[in-house]
ZAMARGU-4260 file (C-alpha; in steps of 0.2 Angstrom, whole numbers, plus 5000, padded with zeros to 4 digits):
<rodrens>
0) 4329/5502/4421 | 4329/5483/4420 | 4337/5474/4434 | 4354/5467/4430 | 4358/5449/4432
5) 4377/5450/4430 | 4388/5454/4445 | 4396/5471/4449 | 4414/5475/4446 | 4426/5486/4457
10) 4427/5499/4443 | 4408/5500/4441 | 4406/5502/4460 | 4419/5515/4461 | 4414/5525/4445
15) 4395/5525/4449 | 4389/5544/4450 | 4374/5550/4459 | 4359/5556/4449 | 4343/5566/4453
20) 4335/5551/4462 | 4342/5537/4472 | 4346/5521/4462 | 4352/5504/4465 | 4366/5493/4457
25) 4363/5474/4460 | 4376/5461/4462 | 4365/5446/4464 | 4358/5435/4478 | 4350/5451/4486
30) 4365/5461/4487 | 4365/5479/4480 | 4373/5496/4481 | 4362/5510/4485 | 4368/5526/4477
35) 4359/5541/4484 | 4356/5558/4476 | 4368/5566/4488 | 4382/5555/4482 | 4382/5542/4496
40) 4385/5523/4492 | 4378/5510/4504 | 4378/5491/4503 | 4361/5483/4507 | 4356/5465/4507
45) 4338/5460/4503 | 4331/5444/4510 | 4315/5435/4516 | 4312/5429/4533 | 4296/5419/4538
50) 4288/5425/4521 | 4292/5443/4524 | 4304/5453/4513 | 4317/5462/4524 | 4333/5471/4521
55) 4349/5475/4531 | 4363/5488/4530 | 4380/5481/4527 | 4390/5497/4528 | 4395/5511/4516
60) 4407/5511/4502 | 4422/5512/4501 | 4424/5508/4520 | 4416/5491/4515 | 4423/5485/4498
65) 4414/5475/4485 | 4423/5459/4491 | 4419/5463/4509 | 4401/5466/4505 | 4400/5449/4496
70) 4408/5440/4511 | 4395/5448/4523 | 4381/5443/4511 | 4386/5425/4512 | 4388/5425/4530
75) 4370/5432/4532 | 4363/5420/4519 | 4370/5406/4530 | 4362/5413/4545 | 4345/5415/4536
80) 4346/5397/4531 | 4346/5393/4549 | 4331/5404/4552 | 4343/5417/4561 | 4337/5434/4557
85) 4352/5446/4554 | 4343/5461/4559 | 4337/5454/4575 | 4355/5447/4578 | 4362/5464/4575
90) 4349/5472/4587 | 4354/5459/4600 | 4373/5463/4598 | 4369/5482/4599 | 4359/5479/4615
95) 4373/5468/4623 | 4386/5481/4618 | 4375/5494/4627 | 4374/5483/4642 | 4392/5481/4643
100) 4395/5499/4641 | 4383/5503/4655 | 4391/5490/4666 | 4408/5499/4664 | 4399/5516/4668
105) 4389/5510/4683 | 4404/5509/4695 | 4401/5505/4713 | 4404/5524/4717 | 4391/5530/4704
110) 4378/5518/4710 | 4381/5521/4728 | 4380/5539/4726 | 4363/5537/4717 | 4357/5527/4731
115) 4363/5540/4744 | 4354/5554/4735 | 4338/5543/4733 | 4339/5539/4752 | 4339/5557/4758
120) 4320/5558/4760 | 4320/5542/4770 | 4331/5548/4785 | 4335/5563/4795 | 4348/5576/4788
125) 4361/5571/4801 | 4359/5552/4798 | 4360/5555/4779 | 4376/5565/4781 | 4384/5551/4792
130) 4379/5538/4778 | 4389/5549/4766 | 4404/5549/4777 | 4403/5531/4780 | 4403/5527/4761
135) 4418/5538/4759 | 4428/5532/4774 | 4424/5513/4773 | 4419/5508/4755 | 4428/5520/4744
140) 4445/5519/4752 | 4460/5508/4746 | 4463/5493/4758 | 4480/5485/4759 | 4478/5466/4761
145) 4489/5451/4762 | 4506/5451/4753 | 4503/5470/4751 | 4490/5468/4738 | 4478/5482/4736
150) 4459/5482/4735 | 4447/5497/4730 | 4430/5494/4724 | 4426/5513/4722 | 4429/5513/4703
155) 4425/5495/4699 | 4409/5491/4690 | 4397/5486/4703 | 4392/5471/4692 | 4410/5465/4694
160) 4412/5468/4713 | 4413/5450/4721 | 4407/5443/4737 | 4426/5440/4741 | 4429/5459/4739
165) 4416/5463/4752 | 4422/5450/4764 | 4440/5457/4762 | 4435/5474/4766 | 4425/5468/4782
170) 4439/5458/4788 | 4451/5472/4785 | 4440/5483/4796 | 4439/5469/4809 | 4458/5467/4810
175) 4459/5485/4815 | 4448/5482/4830 | 4433/5490/4820 | 4421/5475/4821 | 4406/5485/4824
180) 4411/5498/4811 | 4412/5483/4799 | 4395/5477/4804 | 4387/5494/4800 | 4397/5495/4784
185) 4389/5478/4779 | 4372/5485/4783 | 4376/5500/4772 | 4382/5490/4758 | 4366/5479/4759
190) 4355/5495/4756 | 4366/5500/4741 | 4365/5483/4734 | 4346/5482/4736 | 4345/5498/4727
195) 4357/5492/4713 | 4347/5476/4710 | 4330/5485/4710 | 4337/5497/4696 | 4346/5482/4687
200) 4363/5489/4689 | 4368/5472/4695 | 4359/5455/4695 | 4361/5449/4713 | 4363/5456/4731
205) 4380/5448/4735 | 4379/5455/4753 | 4364/5443/4757 | 4376/5429/4754 | 4388/5434/4767
210) 4386/5426/4785 | 4391/5440/4795 | 4393/5431/4812 | 4406/5419/4803 | 4416/5434/4796
215) 4414/5446/4811 | 4409/5435/4826 | 4394/5437/4837 | 4388/5454/4839 | 4390/5461/4857
220) 4377/5474/4861 | 4384/5490/4868 | 4374/5503/4876 | 4377/5521/4876 | 4387/5526/4892
225) 4375/5536/4904 | 4372/5539/4922 | 4358/5533/4933 | 4365/5536/4951 | 4359/5552/4958
230) 4377/5557/4964 | 4383/5556/4946 | 4368/5565/4939 | 4370/5579/4951 | 4388/5581/4947
235) 4384/5582/4928 | 4370/5595/4930 | 4381/5605/4941 | 4396/5604/4929 | 4385/5610/4915
240) 4380/5625/4926 | 4398/5629/4930 | 4404/5626/4912 | 4414/5641/4907 | 4415/5638/4888
245) 4405/5645/4874 | 4388/5652/4880 | 4378/5644/4866 | 4385/5627/4870 | 4382/5629/4888
250) 4364/5633/4885 | 4362/5618/4873 | 4369/5607/4887 | 4357/5614/4900 | 4342/5611/4889
255) 4347/5593/4883 | 4344/5584/4899 | 4325/5589/4898 | 4321/5585/4880 | 4327/5568/4876
260) 4331/5571/4858 | 4346/5567/4848 | 4361/5579/4848 | 4357/5584/4829 | 4340/5590/4834
265) 4346/5601/4849 | 4360/5608/4838 | 4348/5612/4824 | 4334/5619/4835 | 4326/5634/4826
270) 4316/5648/4834 | 4301/5646/4822 | 4300/5628/4829 | 4297/5634/4846 | 4280/5640/4854
275) 4283/5647/4871 | 4265/5651/4873 | 4260/5632/4872 | 4277/5627/4878 | 4280/5615/4863
280) 4294/5612/4852 | 4288/5605/4835 | 4302/5597/4826 | 4298/5595/4807 | 4298/5578/4799
285) 4314/5580/4788 | 4324/5582/4805 | 4317/5567/4813 | 4325/5549/4810 | 4307/5543/4809
290) 4303/5556/4796 | 4287/5560/4806 | 4284/5577/4813 | 4286/5577/4832 | 4280/5588/4846
295) 4291/5589/4861 | 4282/5596/4877 | 4293/5609/4886 | 4294/5610/4905 | 4296/5627/4913
300) 4315/5623/4916 | 4317/5623/4897 | 4306/5638/4893 | 4315/5649/4906 | 4331/5645/4897
305) 4324/5649/4880 | 4316/5665/4886 | 4334/5670/4892 | 4341/5665/4875 | 4328/5675/4866
310) 4333/5691/4875 | 4351/5689/4870 | 4346/5685/4852 | 4362/5676/4847 | 4354/5671/4830
315) 4337/5675/4822 | 4337/5657/4815 | 4346/5645/4826 | 4342/5644/4845 | 4360/5637/4848
320) 4371/5645/4834 | 4389/5642/4831 | 4401/5653/4841 | 4410/5657/4824 | 4396/5658/4812
325) 4380/5664/4819 | 4370/5658/4803 | 4375/5640/4806 | 4371/5628/4820 | 4383/5621/4833
330) 4395/5609/4825 | 4394/5590/4826 | 4408/5589/4839 | 4404/5604/4849 | 4394/5595/4863
335) 4406/5581/4864 | 4420/5592/4866 | 4411/5602/4880 | 4409/5585/4889 | 4427/5581/4887
340) 4432/5598/4894 | 4421/5594/4909 | 4432/5578/4912 | 4420/5565/4905 | 4428/5552/4893
345) 4419/5544/4879 | 4417/5528/4890 | 4408/5538/4904 | 4396/5550/4895 | 4391/5556/4878
350) 4377/5568/4872 | 4366/5553/4867 | 4368/5547/4885 | 4354/5560/4891 | 4341/5550/4881
355) 4348/5534/4889 | 4347/5542/4906 | 4329/5547/4904 | 4324/5530/4897 | 4333/5521/4912
360) 4326/5532/4926 | 4308/5533/4918 | 4307/5515/4917 | 4314/5511/4934 | 4303/5524/4943
365) 4287/5519/4935 | 4274/5515/4949 | 4287/5517/4962 | 4284/5528/4978 | 4289/5546/4973
370) 4290/5540/4955 | 4277/5541/4941 | 4262/5532/4935 | 4265/5533/4916 | 4267/5518/4905
375) 4281/5512/4894 | 4272/5518/4878 | 4272/5536/4885 | 4291/5534/4888 | 4294/5527/4870
380) 4283/5541/4863 | 4294/5555/4872 | 4309/5546/4864 | 4301/5547/4847 | 4303/5529/4844
385) 4293/5523/4829 | 4278/5512/4833 | 4278/5498/4820 | 4259/5497/4820 | 4253/5511/4809
390) 4236/5512/4817 | 4243/5512/4835 | 4256/5525/4830 | 4243/5537/4824 | 4233/5534/4840
395) 4247/5536/4851 | 4253/5552/4844 | 4236/5560/4848 | 4231/5551/4864 | 4248/5552/4873
400) 4250/5571/4871 | 4245/5575/4889 | 4253/5560/4896 | 4269/5565/4887 | 4268/5582/4895
405) 4265/5575/4912 | 4280/5563/4911 | 4291/5577/4904 | 4286/5588/4919 | 4289/5574/4932
410) 4306/5570/4925 | 4311/5589/4924 | 4306/5591/4943 | 4315/5574/4947 | 4331/5581/4939
415) 4329/5598/4949 | 4327/5588/4965 | 4343/5578/4961 | 4353/5594/4957 | 4347/5602/4973
420) 4350/5586/4984 | 4332/5582/4987 | 4333/5565/4979
</rodrens>
């Protein structure tokens, strides 16, 4: 069929019937109607750009009428004259639309949850759980600000969260006397935003632009409450021996002074981690804050307790199971509650205080008469503090093994002496 030079009419477009093969009805200046063998009618525009012939779809008939198709043709012809490729422009508009849709879908909650999931392999299980609680308690909640205005960034696209939004949250926490919580929340938000920028959920880490000392004031370093006076230590050890609460809790408290681990590790101690023959507790990497497997030497004071527990067989998995569910470890607040029942307030002593007590005494008694001769590196190794130098870290883990056992035994005997009144 010869190509038509006349323009189409509404009647011709409407009455065009499909045939065995697709065919075209031309309207002039590159515009034509493609009638498919299936009966579809689609407006197309043929044009040339940089010497190459191209075409662009303008839409289907009757959704796009003949008049509308001509208006689109003229619009695109005007753009082509300015060397603007309508196909490229269409693609760009589609990409921008996709980006805007993604922005709306990538809320602060969605992105922060993705970060939290990705961060699981970087920290201990206990710390990962605490980060999840912090997100929920401090970043997802609704804050009441001045003049009773409300602020909640949880469902806000992370791209639209502003620096002033974050500052308002931090100031709200500070106004409630939670300046340190606000500081930790800022650190948490910084991790989320670094992840968000890396994965292009947002373009900038707004937390990096906040001067925390100006917003929250100078940080006051607080140490965990602990004891170093022999009278206080003796009282604590005797109170643990006389504790009349749950047996599993009491035994955990009796072991804790001798192993210098975080409360999570003692609560989640499992029988298959214990080697009574070599007197070692091998804590797997996923339970350690450093994400490195750690071997804690066990003095006889601890192995004696573990042998007693083994006989009683409270659980086949956990050394210190929950008093309610034997297939679960002691809960997060169990040891804290036990110390409170003994009469110790949170300002006097906490489970973490056993680590601080060992560190303080071990450092003070180094090279003293009736003290020990081990170095600070050995003390830090027993506390499982991460050595920033990778080569030195690997060397320390192997070379300090016997020294760690020696210092552990010295400290266990020191505590026994304090409890018995020999120190």
